[in-house]
Jmol script that loads the backbone (N, CA, C; Angstrom):
load data "model"
ATOM      1  N   MET A   1     -53.542 132.382 -42.053  1.00  0.00           N
ATOM      2  CA  MET A   1     -54.967 132.207 -41.989  1.00  0.00           C
ATOM      3  C   MET A   1     -55.626 133.271 -42.860  1.00  0.00           C
ATOM      4  N   PHE A   2     -56.663 132.857 -43.574  1.00  0.00           N
ATOM      5  CA  PHE A   2     -57.429 133.771 -44.409  1.00  0.00           C
ATOM      6  C   PHE A   2     -58.909 133.595 -44.106  1.00  0.00           C
ATOM      7  N   VAL A   3     -59.640 134.693 -43.985  1.00  0.00           N
ATOM      8  CA  VAL A   3     -61.084 134.663 -43.812  1.00  0.00           C
ATOM      9  C   VAL A   3     -61.671 135.503 -44.942  1.00  0.00           C
ATOM     10  N   ARG A   4     -62.476 134.878 -45.773  1.00  0.00           N
ATOM     11  CA  ARG A   4     -63.064 135.600 -46.901  1.00  0.00           C
ATOM     12  C   ARG A   4     -64.591 135.588 -46.773  1.00  0.00           C
ATOM     13  N   PRO A   5     -65.177 136.725 -46.370  1.00  0.00           N
ATOM     14  CA  PRO A   5     -66.638 136.805 -46.249  1.00  0.00           C
ATOM     15  C   PRO A   5     -67.313 136.611 -47.603  1.00  0.00           C
ATOM     16  N   ASN A   6     -68.490 136.017 -47.577  1.00  0.00           N
ATOM     17  CA  ASN A   6     -69.290 135.832 -48.775  1.00  0.00           C
ATOM     18  C   ASN A   6     -70.120 137.099 -48.989  1.00  0.00           C
ATOM     19  N   LYS A   7     -69.940 137.777 -50.111  1.00  0.00           N
ATOM     20  CA  LYS A   7     -70.626 139.051 -50.321  1.00  0.00           C
ATOM     21  C   LYS A   7     -72.108 138.879 -50.643  1.00  0.00           C
ATOM     22  N   TYR A   8     -72.546 137.650 -50.929  1.00  0.00           N
ATOM     23  CA  TYR A   8     -73.945 137.408 -51.274  1.00  0.00           C
ATOM     24  C   TYR A   8     -74.779 136.881 -50.108  1.00  0.00           C
ATOM     25  N   GLU A   9     -74.127 136.352 -49.077  1.00  0.00           N
ATOM     26  CA  GLU A   9     -74.852 135.814 -47.926  1.00  0.00           C
ATOM     27  C   GLU A   9     -74.175 136.295 -46.638  1.00  0.00           C
ATOM     28  N   PRO A  10     -74.750 137.285 -45.980  1.00  0.00           N
ATOM     29  CA  PRO A  10     -74.159 137.782 -44.734  1.00  0.00           C
ATOM     30  C   PRO A  10     -74.031 136.656 -43.695  1.00  0.00           C
ATOM     31  N   GLY A  11     -72.905 136.632 -43.011  1.00  0.00           N
ATOM     32  CA  GLY A  11     -72.663 135.614 -41.997  1.00  0.00           C
ATOM     33  C   GLY A  11     -71.979 134.370 -42.522  1.00  0.00           C
ATOM     34  N   ARG A  12     -71.821 134.275 -43.819  1.00  0.00           N
ATOM     35  CA  ARG A  12     -71.155 133.108 -44.410  1.00  0.00           C
ATOM     36  C   ARG A  12     -69.765 133.528 -44.872  1.00  0.00           C
ATOM     37  N   ALA A  13     -68.784 132.616 -44.721  1.00  0.00           N
ATOM     38  CA  ALA A  13     -67.416 132.920 -45.131  1.00  0.00           C
ATOM     39  C   ALA A  13     -66.651 131.634 -45.376  1.00  0.00           C
ATOM     40  N   HIS A  14     -65.558 131.766 -46.097  1.00  0.00           N
ATOM     41  CA  HIS A  14     -64.614 130.666 -46.277  1.00  0.00           C
ATOM     42  C   HIS A  14     -63.385 130.989 -45.445  1.00  0.00           C
ATOM     43  N   VAL A  15     -62.853 129.972 -44.784  1.00  0.00           N
ATOM     44  CA  VAL A  15     -61.685 130.145 -43.922  1.00  0.00           C
ATOM     45  C   VAL A  15     -60.631 129.132 -44.344  1.00  0.00           C
ATOM     46  N   VAL A  16     -59.403 129.597 -44.521  1.00  0.00           N
ATOM     47  CA  VAL A  16     -58.269 128.726 -44.838  1.00  0.00           C
ATOM     48  C   VAL A  16     -57.250 128.907 -43.728  1.00  0.00           C
ATOM     49  N   ILE A  17     -56.803 127.794 -43.150  1.00  0.00           N
ATOM     50  CA  ILE A  17     -55.856 127.853 -42.032  1.00  0.00           C
ATOM     51  C   ILE A  17     -54.609 127.048 -42.377  1.00  0.00           C
ATOM     52  N   PHE A  18     -53.460 127.696 -42.272  1.00  0.00           N
ATOM     53  CA  PHE A  18     -52.160 127.028 -42.338  1.00  0.00           C
ATOM     54  C   PHE A  18     -51.667 126.945 -40.904  1.00  0.00           C
ATOM     55  N   ASN A  19     -51.530 125.741 -40.380  1.00  0.00           N
ATOM     56  CA  ASN A  19     -51.237 125.507 -38.970  1.00  0.00           C
ATOM     57  C   ASN A  19     -49.895 124.782 -38.844  1.00  0.00           C
ATOM     58  N   TRP A  20     -48.815 125.493 -39.089  1.00  0.00           N
ATOM     59  CA  TRP A  20     -47.490 124.867 -39.098  1.00  0.00           C
ATOM     60  C   TRP A  20     -47.065 124.396 -37.717  1.00  0.00           C
ATOM     61  N   GLU A  21     -47.715 124.880 -36.668  1.00  0.00           N
ATOM     62  CA  GLU A  21     -47.354 124.483 -35.299  1.00  0.00           C
ATOM     63  C   GLU A  21     -48.127 123.254 -34.826  1.00  0.00           C
ATOM     64  N   ASP A  22     -48.972 122.689 -35.677  1.00  0.00           N
ATOM     65  CA  ASP A  22     -49.753 121.479 -35.357  1.00  0.00           C
ATOM     66  C   ASP A  22     -50.616 121.639 -34.104  1.00  0.00           C
ATOM     67  N   GLN A  23     -51.206 122.806 -33.928  1.00  0.00           N
ATOM     68  CA  GLN A  23     -52.095 123.016 -32.779  1.00  0.00           C
ATOM     69  C   GLN A  23     -53.402 122.251 -33.009  1.00  0.00           C
ATOM     70  N   SER A  24     -54.016 121.782 -31.937  1.00  0.00           N
ATOM     71  CA  SER A  24     -55.276 121.047 -32.066  1.00  0.00           C
ATOM     72  C   SER A  24     -56.452 121.992 -32.307  1.00  0.00           C
ATOM     73  N   GLU A  25     -56.289 123.264 -31.936  1.00  0.00           N
ATOM     74  CA  GLU A  25     -57.288 124.306 -32.196  1.00  0.00           C
ATOM     75  C   GLU A  25     -56.580 125.586 -32.612  1.00  0.00           C
ATOM     76  N   VAL A  26     -57.223 126.343 -33.486  1.00  0.00           N
ATOM     77  CA  VAL A  26     -56.678 127.618 -33.935  1.00  0.00           C
ATOM     78  C   VAL A  26     -57.761 128.675 -33.739  1.00  0.00           C
ATOM     79  N   LEU A  27     -57.389 129.824 -33.189  1.00  0.00           N
ATOM     80  CA  LEU A  27     -58.344 130.912 -32.982  1.00  0.00           C
ATOM     81  C   LEU A  27     -58.513 131.701 -34.275  1.00  0.00           C
ATOM     82  N   VAL A  28     -59.780 131.916 -34.661  1.00  0.00           N
ATOM     83  CA  VAL A  28     -60.112 132.618 -35.895  1.00  0.00           C
ATOM     84  C   VAL A  28     -60.975 133.830 -35.548  1.00  0.00           C
ATOM     85  N   GLU A  29     -60.582 134.984 -36.045  1.00  0.00           N
ATOM     86  CA  GLU A  29     -61.328 136.221 -35.807  1.00  0.00           C
ATOM     87  C   GLU A  29     -62.404 136.358 -36.881  1.00  0.00           C
ATOM     88  N   LEU A  30     -63.667 136.428 -36.455  1.00  0.00           N
ATOM     89  CA  LEU A  30     -64.787 136.482 -37.389  1.00  0.00           C
ATOM     90  C   LEU A  30     -65.593 137.775 -37.277  1.00  0.00           C
ATOM     91  N   ALA A  31     -64.982 138.838 -36.770  1.00  0.00           N
ATOM     92  CA  ALA A  31     -65.687 140.109 -36.577  1.00  0.00           C
ATOM     93  C   ALA A  31     -66.187 140.701 -37.894  1.00  0.00           C
ATOM     94  N   ASP A  32     -65.512 140.428 -39.002  1.00  0.00           N
ATOM     95  CA  ASP A  32     -65.941 140.951 -40.301  1.00  0.00           C
ATOM     96  C   ASP A  32     -67.026 140.098 -40.942  1.00  0.00           C
ATOM     97  N   VAL A  33     -67.379 138.985 -40.281  1.00  0.00           N
ATOM     98  CA  VAL A  33     -68.341 138.039 -40.852  1.00  0.00           C
ATOM     99  C   VAL A  33     -69.634 137.981 -40.040  1.00  0.00           C
ATOM    100  N   LEU A  34     -69.493 137.900 -38.721  1.00  0.00           N
ATOM    101  CA  LEU A  34     -70.647 137.681 -37.840  1.00  0.00           C
ATOM    102  C   LEU A  34     -70.956 138.899 -36.985  1.00  0.00           C
ATOM    103  N   GLU A  35     -72.214 139.005 -36.588  1.00  0.00           N
ATOM    104  CA  GLU A  35     -72.654 140.025 -35.636  1.00  0.00           C
ATOM    105  C   GLU A  35     -72.642 139.413 -34.243  1.00  0.00           C
ATOM    106  N   VAL A  36     -72.339 140.218 -33.229  1.00  0.00           N
ATOM    107  CA  VAL A  36     -72.385 139.727 -31.846  1.00  0.00           C
ATOM    108  C   VAL A  36     -73.795 139.228 -31.562  1.00  0.00           C
ATOM    109  N   GLY A  37     -73.891 138.031 -30.985  1.00  0.00           N
ATOM    110  CA  GLY A  37     -75.174 137.414 -30.674  1.00  0.00           C
ATOM    111  C   GLY A  37     -75.711 136.512 -31.776  1.00  0.00           C
ATOM    112  N   GLN A  38     -75.036 136.467 -32.927  1.00  0.00           N
ATOM    113  CA  GLN A  38     -75.482 135.647 -34.053  1.00  0.00           C
ATOM    114  C   GLN A  38     -75.049 134.199 -33.860  1.00  0.00           C
ATOM    115  N   ARG A  39     -75.966 133.264 -34.116  1.00  0.00           N
ATOM    116  CA  ARG A  39     -75.636 131.835 -34.056  1.00  0.00           C
ATOM    117  C   ARG A  39     -74.910 131.454 -35.350  1.00  0.00           C
ATOM    118  N   PHE A  40     -73.967 130.515 -35.224  1.00  0.00           N
ATOM    119  CA  PHE A  40     -73.185 130.076 -36.375  1.00  0.00           C
ATOM    120  C   PHE A  40     -72.711 128.661 -36.153  1.00  0.00           C
ATOM    121  N   ARG A  41     -72.225 128.076 -37.234  1.00  0.00           N
ATOM    122  CA  ARG A  41     -71.496 126.807 -37.151  1.00  0.00           C
ATOM    123  C   ARG A  41     -70.423 126.839 -38.220  1.00  0.00           C
ATOM    124  N   ILE A  42     -69.358 126.110 -37.981  1.00  0.00           N
ATOM    125  CA  ILE A  42     -68.252 126.031 -38.935  1.00  0.00           C
ATOM    126  C   ILE A  42     -68.072 124.566 -39.299  1.00  0.00           C
ATOM    127  N   VAL A  43     -68.041 124.291 -40.605  1.00  0.00           N
ATOM    128  CA  VAL A  43     -67.883 122.920 -41.088  1.00  0.00           C
ATOM    129  C   VAL A  43     -66.625 122.830 -41.941  1.00  0.00           C
ATOM    130  N   SER A  44     -66.090 121.639 -42.034  1.00  0.00           N
ATOM    131  CA  SER A  44     -64.930 121.401 -42.895  1.00  0.00           C
ATOM    132  C   SER A  44     -65.387 121.352 -44.337  1.00  0.00           C
ATOM    133  N   ALA A  45     -64.630 121.962 -45.227  1.00  0.00           N
ATOM    134  CA  ALA A  45     -64.944 121.887 -46.651  1.00  0.00           C
ATOM    135  C   ALA A  45     -64.748 120.469 -47.181  1.00  0.00           C
ATOM    136  N   ARG A  46     -63.962 119.669 -46.482  1.00  0.00           N
ATOM    137  CA  ARG A  46     -63.736 118.279 -46.886  1.00  0.00           C
ATOM    138  C   ARG A  46     -64.935 117.397 -46.575  1.00  0.00           C
ATOM    139  N   ASN A  47     -65.786 117.819 -45.655  1.00  0.00           N
ATOM    140  CA  ASN A  47     -66.984 117.066 -45.291  1.00  0.00           C
ATOM    141  C   ASN A  47     -68.073 118.065 -44.920  1.00  0.00           C
ATOM    142  N   PHE A  48     -68.594 118.747 -45.933  1.00  0.00           N
ATOM    143  CA  PHE A  48     -69.533 119.857 -45.741  1.00  0.00           C
ATOM    144  C   PHE A  48     -70.769 119.450 -44.949  1.00  0.00           C
ATOM    145  N   TYR A  49     -71.277 118.241 -45.150  1.00  0.00           N
ATOM    146  CA  TYR A  49     -72.488 117.794 -44.465  1.00  0.00           C
ATOM    147  C   TYR A  49     -72.184 116.989 -43.204  1.00  0.00           C
ATOM    148  N   GLY A  50     -70.926 116.939 -42.814  1.00  0.00           N
ATOM    149  CA  GLY A  50     -70.536 116.219 -41.611  1.00  0.00           C
ATOM    150  C   GLY A  50     -70.719 117.071 -40.363  1.00  0.00           C
ATOM    151  N   PRO A  51     -70.164 116.617 -39.261  1.00  0.00           N
ATOM    152  CA  PRO A  51     -70.311 117.360 -37.998  1.00  0.00           C
ATOM    153  C   PRO A  51     -69.558 118.691 -38.037  1.00  0.00           C
ATOM    154  N   SER A  52     -70.031 119.630 -37.250  1.00  0.00           N
ATOM    155  CA  SER A  52     -69.390 120.944 -37.142  1.00  0.00           C
ATOM    156  C   SER A  52     -68.056 120.821 -36.422  1.00  0.00           C
ATOM    157  N   VAL A  53     -67.082 121.659 -36.816  1.00  0.00           N
ATOM    158  CA  VAL A  53     -65.809 121.724 -36.097  1.00  0.00           C
ATOM    159  C   VAL A  53     -65.866 122.808 -35.029  1.00  0.00           C
ATOM    160  N   ALA A  54     -66.864 123.693 -35.125  1.00  0.00           N
ATOM    161  CA  ALA A  54     -67.124 124.726 -34.111  1.00  0.00           C
ATOM    162  C   ALA A  54     -68.545 125.223 -34.321  1.00  0.00           C
ATOM    163  N   GLU A  55     -69.201 125.610 -33.245  1.00  0.00           N
ATOM    164  CA  GLU A  55     -70.545 126.170 -33.344  1.00  0.00           C
ATOM    165  C   GLU A  55     -70.859 126.925 -32.074  1.00  0.00           C
ATOM    166  N   GLY A  56     -71.840 127.796 -32.160  1.00  0.00           N
ATOM    167  CA  GLY A  56     -72.238 128.544 -30.981  1.00  0.00           C
ATOM    168  C   GLY A  56     -72.837 129.887 -31.330  1.00  0.00           C
ATOM    169  N   THR A  57     -72.796 130.784 -30.367  1.00  0.00           N
ATOM    170  CA  THR A  57     -73.266 132.147 -30.534  1.00  0.00           C
ATOM    171  C   THR A  57     -72.045 133.051 -30.504  1.00  0.00           C
ATOM    172  N   TYR A  58     -71.903 133.895 -31.517  1.00  0.00           N
ATOM    173  CA  TYR A  58     -70.720 134.744 -31.622  1.00  0.00           C
ATOM    174  C   TYR A  58     -70.735 135.807 -30.522  1.00  0.00           C
ATOM    175  N   SER A  59     -69.636 135.874 -29.773  1.00  0.00           N
ATOM    176  CA  SER A  59     -69.530 136.787 -28.632  1.00  0.00           C
ATOM    177  C   SER A  59     -68.676 138.020 -28.933  1.00  0.00           C
ATOM    178  N   GLY A  60     -68.085 138.067 -30.134  1.00  0.00           N
ATOM    179  CA  GLY A  60     -67.179 139.152 -30.460  1.00  0.00           C
ATOM    180  C   GLY A  60     -65.724 138.766 -30.272  1.00  0.00           C
ATOM    181  N   ARG A  61     -65.490 137.609 -29.704  1.00  0.00           N
ATOM    182  CA  ARG A  61     -64.129 137.105 -29.497  1.00  0.00           C
ATOM    183  C   ARG A  61     -63.762 136.115 -30.600  1.00  0.00           C
ATOM    184  N   ALA A  62     -62.481 135.824 -30.696  1.00  0.00           N
ATOM    185  CA  ALA A  62     -62.015 134.835 -31.673  1.00  0.00           C
ATOM    186  C   ALA A  62     -62.642 133.471 -31.365  1.00  0.00           C
ATOM    187  N   VAL A  63     -62.914 132.712 -32.404  1.00  0.00           N
ATOM    188  CA  VAL A  63     -63.561 131.410 -32.289  1.00  0.00           C
ATOM    189  C   VAL A  63     -62.506 130.316 -32.447  1.00  0.00           C
ATOM    190  N   ALA A  64     -62.536 129.321 -31.554  1.00  0.00           N
ATOM    191  CA  ALA A  64     -61.604 128.194 -31.629  1.00  0.00           C
ATOM    192  C   ALA A  64     -62.116 127.183 -32.653  1.00  0.00           C
ATOM    193  N   VAL A  65     -61.302 126.923 -33.677  1.00  0.00           N
ATOM    194  CA  VAL A  65     -61.642 125.961 -34.723  1.00  0.00           C
ATOM    195  C   VAL A  65     -60.780 124.721 -34.530  1.00  0.00           C
ATOM    196  N   SER A  66     -61.428 123.570 -34.431  1.00  0.00           N
ATOM    197  CA  SER A  66     -60.720 122.308 -34.244  1.00  0.00           C
ATOM    198  C   SER A  66     -59.945 121.940 -35.506  1.00  0.00           C
ATOM    199  N   MET A  67     -58.690 121.545 -35.316  1.00  0.00           N
ATOM    200  CA  MET A  67     -57.841 121.114 -36.431  1.00  0.00           C
ATOM    201  C   MET A  67     -57.612 119.604 -36.405  1.00  0.00           C
ATOM    202  N   VAL A  68     -58.475 118.885 -35.694  1.00  0.00           N
ATOM    203  CA  VAL A  68     -58.410 117.427 -35.642  1.00  0.00           C
ATOM    204  C   VAL A  68     -58.801 116.890 -37.016  1.00  0.00           C
ATOM    205  N   PRO A  69     -58.124 115.858 -37.518  1.00  0.00           N
ATOM    206  CA  PRO A  69     -58.454 115.330 -38.844  1.00  0.00           C
ATOM    207  C   PRO A  69     -59.938 114.998 -39.003  1.00  0.00           C
ATOM    208  N   VAL A  70     -60.477 115.360 -40.168  1.00  0.00           N
ATOM    209  CA  VAL A  70     -61.883 115.141 -40.506  1.00  0.00           C
ATOM    210  C   VAL A  70     -61.955 114.062 -41.571  1.00  0.00           C
ATOM    211  N   ALA A  71     -62.885 113.121 -41.396  1.00  0.00           N
ATOM    212  CA  ALA A  71     -63.082 112.099 -42.426  1.00  0.00           C
ATOM    213  C   ALA A  71     -63.784 112.755 -43.615  1.00  0.00           C
ATOM    214  N   PRO A  72     -63.115 112.847 -44.771  1.00  0.00           N
ATOM    215  CA  PRO A  72     -63.718 113.517 -45.923  1.00  0.00           C
ATOM    216  C   PRO A  72     -64.779 112.665 -46.600  1.00  0.00           C
ATOM    217  N   ASP A  73     -65.665 113.330 -47.356  1.00  0.00           N
ATOM    218  CA  ASP A  73     -66.621 112.610 -48.195  1.00  0.00           C
ATOM    219  C   ASP A  73     -65.847 111.857 -49.267  1.00  0.00           C
ATOM    220  N   GLN A  74     -66.269 110.630 -49.530  1.00  0.00           N
ATOM    221  CA  GLN A  74     -65.617 109.821 -50.555  1.00  0.00           C
ATOM    222  C   GLN A  74     -66.093 110.278 -51.932  1.00  0.00           C
ATOM    223  N   PRO A  75     -65.176 110.500 -52.890  1.00  0.00           N
ATOM    224  CA  PRO A  75     -65.598 110.902 -54.231  1.00  0.00           C
ATOM    225  C   PRO A  75     -66.486 109.840 -54.884  1.00  0.00           C
ATOM    226  N   VAL A  76     -67.515 110.267 -55.583  1.00  0.00           N
ATOM    227  CA  VAL A  76     -68.429 109.355 -56.267  1.00  0.00           C
ATOM    228  C   VAL A  76     -67.655 108.568 -57.324  1.00  0.00           C
ATOM    229  N   GLY A  77     -67.859 107.263 -57.310  1.00  0.00           N
ATOM    230  CA  GLY A  77     -67.208 106.405 -58.294  1.00  0.00           C
ATOM    231  C   GLY A  77     -65.786 106.024 -57.934  1.00  0.00           C
ATOM    232  N   MET A  78     -65.315 106.449 -56.755  1.00  0.00           N
ATOM    233  CA  MET A  78     -63.936 106.139 -56.347  1.00  0.00           C
ATOM    234  C   MET A  78     -63.936 105.510 -54.946  1.00  0.00           C
ATOM    235  N   ALA A  79     -64.708 104.458 -54.782  1.00  0.00           N
ATOM    236  CA  ALA A  79     -64.887 103.842 -53.470  1.00  0.00           C
ATOM    237  C   ALA A  79     -63.582 103.330 -52.856  1.00  0.00           C
ATOM    238  N   ASP A  80     -62.622 102.931 -53.664  1.00  0.00           N
ATOM    239  CA  ASP A  80     -61.367 102.379 -53.154  1.00  0.00           C
ATOM    240  C   ASP A  80     -60.257 103.416 -52.998  1.00  0.00           C
ATOM    241  N   TYR A  81     -60.521 104.658 -53.397  1.00  0.00           N
ATOM    242  CA  TYR A  81     -59.491 105.697 -53.348  1.00  0.00           C
ATOM    243  C   TYR A  81     -59.325 106.211 -51.919  1.00  0.00           C
ATOM    244  N   GLU A  82     -58.096 106.188 -51.415  1.00  0.00           N
ATOM    245  CA  GLU A  82     -57.827 106.669 -50.065  1.00  0.00           C
ATOM    246  C   GLU A  82     -57.409 108.138 -50.131  1.00  0.00           C
ATOM    247  N   LEU A  83     -58.235 108.988 -49.567  1.00  0.00           N
ATOM    248  CA  LEU A  83     -57.954 110.424 -49.579  1.00  0.00           C
ATOM    249  C   LEU A  83     -56.900 110.773 -48.534  1.00  0.00           C
ATOM    250  N   PRO A  84     -56.022 111.718 -48.831  1.00  0.00           N
ATOM    251  CA  PRO A  84     -54.965 112.085 -47.879  1.00  0.00           C
ATOM    252  C   PRO A  84     -55.524 112.858 -46.687  1.00  0.00           C
ATOM    253  N   THR A  85     -54.809 112.788 -45.581  1.00  0.00           N
ATOM    254  CA  THR A  85     -55.140 113.577 -44.401  1.00  0.00           C
ATOM    255  C   THR A  85     -54.300 114.837 -44.444  1.00  0.00           C
ATOM    256  N   VAL A  86     -54.938 115.998 -44.350  1.00  0.00           N
ATOM    257  CA  VAL A  86     -54.212 117.265 -44.410  1.00  0.00           C
ATOM    258  C   VAL A  86     -54.200 118.003 -43.072  1.00  0.00           C
ATOM    259  N   GLU A  87     -55.125 117.666 -42.199  1.00  0.00           N
ATOM    260  CA  GLU A  87     -55.147 118.291 -40.886  1.00  0.00           C
ATOM    261  C   GLU A  87     -54.101 117.607 -40.007  1.00  0.00           C
ATOM    262  N   PRO A  88     -53.482 118.239 -39.078  1.00  0.00           N
ATOM    263  CA  PRO A  88     -53.743 119.575 -38.553  1.00  0.00           C
ATOM    264  C   PRO A  88     -52.945 120.690 -39.234  1.00  0.00           C
ATOM    265  N   GLN A  89     -52.087 120.380 -40.200  1.00  0.00           N
ATOM    266  CA  GLN A  89     -51.261 121.429 -40.806  1.00  0.00           C
ATOM    267  C   GLN A  89     -52.052 122.378 -41.710  1.00  0.00           C
ATOM    268  N   PHE A  90     -53.170 121.907 -42.263  1.00  0.00           N
ATOM    269  CA  PHE A  90     -53.936 122.701 -43.222  1.00  0.00           C
ATOM    270  C   PHE A  90     -55.410 122.361 -43.096  1.00  0.00           C
ATOM    271  N   GLY A  91     -56.263 123.365 -43.242  1.00  0.00           N
ATOM    272  CA  GLY A  91     -57.699 123.121 -43.213  1.00  0.00           C
ATOM    273  C   GLY A  91     -58.471 124.195 -43.947  1.00  0.00           C
ATOM    274  N   CYS A  92     -59.543 123.790 -44.616  1.00  0.00           N
ATOM    275  CA  CYS A  92     -60.463 124.706 -45.284  1.00  0.00           C
ATOM    276  C   CYS A  92     -61.823 124.533 -44.649  1.00  0.00           C
ATOM    277  N   PHE A  93     -62.461 125.648 -44.327  1.00  0.00           N
ATOM    278  CA  PHE A  93     -63.709 125.603 -43.581  1.00  0.00           C
ATOM    279  C   PHE A  93     -64.720 126.586 -44.161  1.00  0.00           C
ATOM    280  N   VAL A  94     -65.990 126.353 -43.832  1.00  0.00           N
ATOM    281  CA  VAL A  94     -67.065 127.250 -44.241  1.00  0.00           C
ATOM    282  C   VAL A  94     -67.808 127.683 -42.985  1.00  0.00           C
ATOM    283  N   VAL A  95     -67.951 128.999 -42.797  1.00  0.00           N
ATOM    284  CA  VAL A  95     -68.738 129.548 -41.694  1.00  0.00           C
ATOM    285  C   VAL A  95     -70.156 129.699 -42.212  1.00  0.00           C
ATOM    286  N   LEU A  96     -71.114 129.129 -41.474  1.00  0.00           N
ATOM    287  CA  LEU A  96     -72.524 129.167 -41.867  1.00  0.00           C
ATOM    288  C   LEU A  96     -73.352 129.849 -40.786  1.00  0.00           C
ATOM    289  N   PRO A  97     -74.128 130.879 -41.145  1.00  0.00           N
ATOM    290  CA  PRO A  97     -75.002 131.513 -40.163  1.00  0.00           C
ATOM    291  C   PRO A  97     -76.200 130.617 -39.897  1.00  0.00           C
ATOM    292  N   GLU A  98     -76.761 130.734 -38.712  1.00  0.00           N
ATOM    293  CA  GLU A  98     -77.965 129.945 -38.391  1.00  0.00           C
ATOM    294  C   GLU A  98     -79.091 130.859 -38.007  1.00  0.00           C
TER     295      GLU A  98
END
end "model"
wireframe off; spacefill off
backbone 0.3
color backbone group
């Protein structure tokens, strides 16, 4: 697992998870990204404008990120192209402050 804070926007980060154990949720430590009491949401990079995979108020504890497959956005001009499913073994996410 990798968490890379965004140096230009406090509270925002990119998260990459390798989940070789096929867990339905993975705990992610966000202490270097969020302040205790800060509202946040986490979205899949495969569907940035889709539903959140986790959201809430940061308590200082690790956050459970859902590794359930996400329906990705369809590439423009490729309506018939079937995109591969990469979850639960791999996921890319964006932490967004609110």
